[in-house]
C-alpha positions in Angstrom: 0.0 0.0 0.0 1.4 3.3 -1.0 0.9 6.1 1.5 -0.2 9.5 0.4 1.4 12.6 2.0 -1.4 13.1 4.6 -1.4 9.4 5.7 2.4 9.5 6.0 2.2 12.6 8.2 -0.4 11.1 10.4 1.5 7.8 10.7 4.6 9.7 11.6 2.8 11.8 14.3 1.2 8.7 15.8 4.6 6.9 16.0 6.3 10.0 17.5 3.6 10.4 20.1 3.6 6.7 21.0 7.4 6.6 21.4 7.2 9.7 23.6 4.5 8.5 25.9 4.1 4.8 25.5 0.3 5.3 25.6 -2.4 4.9 22.9 -2.6 8.0 20.7 -5.9 9.5 19.8 -6.9 11.5 16.8 -7.8 14.6 18.9 -4.3 14.7 20.4 -2.7 14.5 16.9 -5.0 17.3 15.6 -4.0 19.5 18.5 -0.3 18.9 18.7 0.6 18.6 15.0 -1.8 21.1 13.3 -2.1 19.0 10.1 -5.0 21.2 8.9 -7.6 18.4 9.2 -10.2 17.6 11.8 -9.8 14.8 14.4 -12.6 12.9 12.5 -10.5 13.0 9.3 -7.4 11.8 11.2 -9.5 9.0 12.8 -10.6 7.9 9.3 -7.1 8.0 8.0 -5.9 6.0 11.0 -8.6 3.4 10.3 -7.3 3.1 6.7 -3.7 2.7 8.0 -4.9 -0.2 10.2 -5.9 -2.2 7.1 
């Protein structure tokens, strides 16, 4: 599966947050901390796609 730029940014943010905290990472935290220009719902959908 090839990652588009947005999915790659989200995946990178999730990995970075998980490595920092060791805790599950939510879409709301990613939206607040990384200002990717998309809503938590969009991040959640993209995270769901990344799971597959």
